[in-house]
C-alpha positions, 0 to 999 in steps of 0.5 A: 519874394511872391505870396504863397498860393493854395488851390481852392474852389476859387483858383489858386489864392493867397494864403494870407487871405484865407481864415485856416480852421482845424477841427479834431473829432476823437473817439475810441475807435477813430481819429478825424482830422478836418481842415477848412480854408475860408474866403470871408464866410464861404469855405473854398477847400476842405479836407479830412484825415481819418485814423481808425483805432480798432483793427479789422477782425480775422475771423471769415478770412480765407487762407490757402 
């Protein structure tokens, strides 16, 4: 069976060779989830996902 790979800035690398780190930044109006993969001390992949907890105000929205 082959090892799972992940695409990084260094090309496809075995997932087992990387250190995985997750950071949650939670505030009253948003949640930011950041996921990083490190090869030694070098960050080779990072992604962030943002969830806004407050809605958009409807003032100023045109209606027909």
